[in-house]
C-alpha positions as YAML, in Angstrom:
chain: A
units: angstrom
residues:
- id: 1
  name: ARG
  ca: [89.40, 95.84, 68.17]
- id: 2
  name: LEU
  ca: [86.58, 94.69, 70.35]
- id: 3
  name: VAL
  ca: [84.24, 91.78, 69.62]
- id: 4
  name: LEU
  ca: [80.90, 91.70, 71.40]
- id: 5
  name: LEU
  ca: [78.93, 88.44, 71.46]
- id: 6
  name: ALA
  ca: [75.22, 88.47, 72.24]
- id: 7
  name: SER
  ca: [74.69, 85.74, 74.81]
- id: 8
  name: ASP
  ca: [70.90, 86.09, 74.91]
- id: 9
  name: ARG
  ca: [68.00, 88.01, 73.40]
- id: 10
  name: GLU
  ca: [68.54, 91.01, 75.68]
- id: 11
  name: GLY
  ca: [72.17, 91.14, 74.60]
- id: 12
  name: TYR
  ca: [71.16, 91.09, 70.94]
- id: 13
  name: GLY
  ca: [68.85, 94.06, 71.46]
- id: 14
  name: ASN
  ca: [71.52, 95.98, 73.38]
- id: 15
  name: LEU
  ca: [74.13, 95.19, 70.73]
- id: 16
  name: SER
  ca: [71.75, 96.37, 68.01]
- id: 17
  name: GLN
  ca: [71.25, 99.67, 69.86]
- id: 18
  name: LEU
  ca: [75.03, 100.10, 70.18]
- id: 19
  name: ILE
  ca: [75.51, 99.48, 66.46]
- id: 20
  name: THR
  ca: [72.80, 102.02, 65.64]
- id: 21
  name: ARG
  ca: [74.45, 104.59, 67.92]
- id: 22
  name: GLY
  ca: [77.81, 103.98, 66.25]
- id: 23
  name: ARG
  ca: [76.39, 104.29, 62.75]
- id: 24
  name: ARG
  ca: [74.51, 107.49, 63.56]
- id: 25
  name: ALA
  ca: [77.69, 109.08, 64.93]
- id: 26
  name: ALA
  ca: [79.65, 108.59, 61.70]
- id: 27
  name: ALA
  ca: [79.46, 109.08, 57.95]
- id: 28
  name: LYS
  ca: [77.55, 106.53, 55.90]
- id: 29
  name: GLY
  ca: [79.25, 103.13, 55.87]
- id: 30
  name: ARG
  ca: [81.30, 103.87, 58.99]
- id: 31
  name: TYR
  ca: [80.97, 103.52, 62.76]
- id: 32
  name: ARG
  ca: [82.18, 105.75, 65.56]
- id: 33
  name: LEU
  ca: [82.09, 104.54, 69.14]
- id: 34
  name: ALA
  ca: [84.07, 105.62, 72.17]
- id: 35
  name: ARG
  ca: [84.78, 103.79, 75.39]
- id: 36
  name: ALA
  ca: [82.07, 105.90, 77.01]
- id: 37
  name: ASP
  ca: [79.53, 104.14, 74.75]
- id: 38
  name: LEU
  ca: [80.39, 100.96, 76.66]
- id: 39
  name: ASP
  ca: [79.93, 102.44, 80.13]
- id: 40
  name: ASP
  ca: [76.83, 100.33, 80.80]
- id: 41
  name: GLY
  ca: [78.74, 97.15, 79.89]
- id: 42
  name: VAL
  ca: [76.21, 96.27, 77.15]
- id: 43
  name: PRO
  ca: [74.12, 93.88, 79.28]
- id: 44
  name: GLY
  ca: [73.71, 90.42, 77.80]
- id: 45
  name: CYS
  ca: [76.94, 90.65, 75.80]
- id: 46
  name: LEU
  ca: [80.37, 89.11, 76.27]
- id: 47
  name: ALA
  ca: [83.46, 91.13, 75.28]
- id: 48
  name: LEU
  ca: [86.68, 89.94, 73.64]
- id: 49
  name: LEU
  ca: [89.44, 92.53, 73.30]
- id: 50
  name: LEU
  ca: [92.00, 92.11, 70.53]
- id: 51
  name: PRO
  ca: [94.65, 94.60, 71.61]
- id: 52
  name: ASP
  ca: [97.05, 96.34, 69.27]
- id: 53
  name: ALA
  ca: [100.76, 95.94, 69.90]
- id: 54
  name: GLY
  ca: [101.82, 98.16, 72.79]
- id: 55
  name: GLU
  ca: [98.24, 98.80, 73.93]
- id: 56
  name: GLU
  ca: [97.74, 99.66, 77.58]
- id: 57
  name: PRO
  ca: [96.36, 97.05, 80.00]
- id: 58
  name: ALA
  ca: [92.67, 96.46, 79.45]
- id: 59
  name: GLY
  ca: [91.42, 97.07, 82.99]
- id: 60
  name: TRP
  ca: [88.78, 99.45, 81.64]
- id: 61
  name: LEU
  ca: [87.12, 96.50, 79.90]
- id: 62
  name: ALA
  ca: [87.15, 94.33, 83.03]
- id: 63
  name: GLU
  ca: [85.42, 97.17, 84.91]
- id: 64
  name: ARG
  ca: [82.64, 97.54, 82.32]
- id: 65
  name: PHE
  ca: [82.14, 93.81, 81.67]
- id: 66
  name: PRO
  ca: [82.78, 92.15, 85.04]
- id: 67
  name: GLY
  ca: [83.00, 88.38, 84.57]
- id: 68
  name: ARG
  ca: [82.14, 88.83, 80.87]
- id: 69
  name: ALA
  ca: [85.43, 90.01, 79.34]
- id: 70
  name: TRP
  ca: [88.43, 88.23, 77.84]
- id: 71
  name: LEU
  ca: [91.65, 89.20, 76.17]
- id: 72
  name: ALA
  ca: [91.82, 87.46, 72.80]
- id: 73
  name: VAL
  ca: [95.03, 85.81, 71.60]
- id: 74
  name: GLU
  ca: [95.46, 85.27, 67.86]
- id: 75
  name: LEU
  ca: [98.32, 83.10, 66.59]
- id: 76
  name: HIS
  ca: [98.81, 82.69, 62.83]
- id: 77
  name: CYS
  ca: [101.99, 80.61, 62.54]
- id: 78
  name: GLY
  ca: [104.18, 83.68, 62.29]
- id: 79
  name: ALA
  ca: [107.80, 83.91, 63.35]
- id: 80
  name: ASP
  ca: [106.81, 85.90, 66.45]
- id: 81
  name: ASP
  ca: [104.02, 83.63, 67.77]
- id: 82
  name: ARG
  ca: [105.85, 82.79, 71.01]
- id: 83
  name: ALA
  ca: [106.54, 86.45, 71.75]
- id: 84
  name: GLN
  ca: [102.96, 87.35, 70.81]
- id: 85
  name: LEU
  ca: [101.60, 84.71, 73.17]
- id: 86
  name: ALA
  ca: [103.84, 85.80, 76.05]
- id: 87
  name: GLY
  ca: [102.94, 89.46, 75.52]
- id: 88
  name: ARG
  ca: [99.19, 88.81, 75.37]
- id: 89
  name: LEU
  ca: [99.26, 86.58, 78.45]
- id: 90
  name: ALA
  ca: [101.15, 89.28, 80.37]
- id: 91
  name: LEU
  ca: [98.64, 91.92, 79.22]
- id: 92
  name: ALA
  ca: [95.72, 89.69, 80.25]
- id: 93
  name: GLN
  ca: [97.23, 89.15, 83.69]
- id: 94
  name: ALA
  ca: [97.89, 92.88, 84.15]
- id: 95
  name: ALA
  ca: [94.28, 93.64, 83.24]
- id: 96
  name: GLY
  ca: [92.83, 90.86, 85.38]
- id: 97
  name: LEU
  ca: [91.23, 89.22, 82.33]
- id: 98
  name: PRO
  ca: [91.28, 85.58, 81.27]
- id: 99
  name: ALA
  ca: [92.92, 84.94, 77.89]
- id: 100
  name: VAL
  ca: [91.10, 83.07, 75.11]
- id: 101
  name: ALA
  ca: [92.21, 81.56, 71.80]
- id: 102
  name: CYS
  ca: [90.84, 83.33, 68.72]
- id: 103
  name: GLY
  ca: [91.50, 82.77, 65.04]
- id: 104
  name: ASP
  ca: [90.54, 85.88, 63.01]
- id: 105
  name: VAL
  ca: [88.99, 83.47, 60.49]
- id: 106
  name: HIS
  ca: [88.53, 84.88, 56.98]
- id: 107
  name: MET
  ca: [88.12, 81.66, 54.97]
- id: 108
  name: HIS
  ca: [86.86, 78.15, 55.56]
- id: 109
  name: VAL
  ca: [89.98, 76.43, 54.14]
- id: 110
  name: ARG
  ca: [93.55, 77.59, 53.48]
- id: 111
  name: GLY
  ca: [93.06, 77.01, 49.75]
- id: 112
  name: ARG
  ca: [90.73, 80.01, 49.55]
- id: 113
  name: ARG
  ca: [93.52, 82.46, 50.22]
- id: 114
  name: ALA
  ca: [93.62, 83.63, 46.60]
- id: 115
  name: LEU
  ca: [89.95, 84.56, 46.87]
- id: 116
  name: GLN
  ca: [90.60, 86.38, 50.17]
- id: 117
  name: ASP
  ca: [93.46, 88.32, 48.56]
- id: 118
  name: THR
  ca: [91.24, 89.22, 45.60]
- id: 119
  name: LEU
  ca: [88.44, 90.46, 47.86]
- id: 120
  name: THR
  ca: [90.93, 92.57, 49.82]
- id: 121
  name: ALA
  ca: [92.26, 94.11, 46.60]
- id: 122
  name: ILE
  ca: [88.71, 94.87, 45.41]
- id: 123
  name: ARG
  ca: [87.88, 96.51, 48.74]
- id: 124
  name: LEU
  ca: [91.03, 98.64, 48.44]
- id: 125
  name: LYS
  ca: [90.35, 99.37, 44.74]
- id: 126
  name: THR
  ca: [93.77, 98.12, 43.69]
- id: 127
  name: ALA
  ca: [95.39, 95.15, 42.00]
- id: 128
  name: VAL
  ca: [96.34, 92.10, 44.10]
- id: 129
  name: ALA
  ca: [99.99, 92.65, 43.14]
- id: 130
  name: ALA
  ca: [99.80, 96.23, 44.46]
- id: 131
  name: ALA
  ca: [97.97, 95.39, 47.72]
- id: 132
  name: GLY
  ca: [101.24, 94.61, 49.54]
- id: 133
  name: TYR
  ca: [100.99, 94.55, 53.34]
- id: 134
  name: ALA
  ca: [97.20, 94.89, 53.22]
- id: 135
  name: LEU
  ca: [97.17, 91.16, 52.37]
- id: 136
  name: PHE
  ca: [97.66, 88.56, 55.08]
- id: 137
  name: PRO
  ca: [101.23, 87.21, 55.18]
- id: 138
  name: ASN
  ca: [100.06, 83.58, 55.07]
- id: 139
  name: GLY
  ca: [96.94, 81.44, 54.71]
- id: 140
  name: GLU
  ca: [96.47, 80.70, 58.41]
- id: 141
  name: ARG
  ca: [93.26, 82.67, 58.89]
- id: 142
  name: HIS
  ca: [91.09, 79.66, 58.11]
- id: 143
  name: LEU
  ca: [89.03, 77.28, 60.23]
- id: 144
  name: ARG
  ca: [91.70, 75.04, 61.72]
- id: 145
  name: PRO
  ca: [91.11, 71.56, 63.12]
- id: 146
  name: LEU
  ca: [91.24, 71.09, 66.87]
- id: 147
  name: GLY
  ca: [94.55, 69.21, 66.64]
- id: 148
  name: ALA
  ca: [96.21, 72.13, 64.89]
- id: 149
  name: LEU
  ca: [94.80, 74.55, 67.47]
- id: 150
  name: GLY
  ca: [96.13, 72.30, 70.24]
- id: 151
  name: ARG
  ca: [99.64, 72.62, 68.81]
- id: 152
  name: LEU
  ca: [99.41, 76.43, 68.70]
- id: 153
  name: TYR
  ca: [97.60, 77.42, 71.89]
- id: 154
  name: PRO
  ca: [97.98, 76.44, 75.54]
- id: 155
  name: PRO
  ca: [95.09, 74.20, 76.68]
- id: 156
  name: ALA
  ca: [93.75, 76.86, 79.06]
- id: 157
  name: LEU
  ca: [93.05, 79.25, 76.16]
- id: 158
  name: LEU
  ca: [91.15, 76.58, 74.24]
- id: 159
  name: ILE
  ca: [89.14, 75.62, 77.33]
- id: 160
  name: GLU
  ca: [88.22, 79.27, 77.78]
- id: 161
  name: SER
  ca: [86.83, 79.39, 74.23]
- id: 162
  name: VAL
  ca: [84.55, 76.45, 75.10]
- id: 163
  name: ASN
  ca: [83.48, 78.27, 78.29]
- id: 164
  name: ILE
  ca: [82.50, 81.31, 76.20]
- id: 165
  name: ALA
  ca: [80.52, 79.15, 73.76]
- id: 166
  name: ASP
  ca: [78.69, 77.54, 76.69]
- id: 167
  name: ARG
  ca: [77.56, 80.99, 77.89]
- id: 168
  name: CYS
  ca: [76.02, 81.91, 74.53]
- id: 169
  name: ARG
  ca: [72.40, 80.77, 74.65]
- id: 170
  name: PHE
  ca: [71.15, 82.97, 71.82]
- id: 171
  name: SER
  ca: [70.62, 81.70, 68.27]
...
């Protein structure tokens, strides 16, 4: 997964063109983009890579988005958070990218998990009870207070998220 953030008006226009290209290359309701579609580095955009487990180092992203790319680290209070963090930090170092804290937020408060599960089941056209592993394993994908984030992430990753926000001048 790759998240692109428009940092200015030019970036918004370039991101819009990329989205249009991706939609035109796929069936209705889908997108299809390849790494080659990012060869120009999408000027005016910042890139956050959320790698899959076992994914290769992300040097290709650093080359296309010099000084504008990060490796995102998501921690959701799972049993493997420490291993996840260590693996992502090693991948970031191998790729020459700074790491940044991310949350994969799907709800504003933990108490909305039942609604999130229901929406997932509707999207999958199944019952909540039959959705199984398509549902999140816990309710941690909500907007967490800074204190909670400070207990999960190293300070450097939180500082990097503030640095990214400071670079976004587009509303």
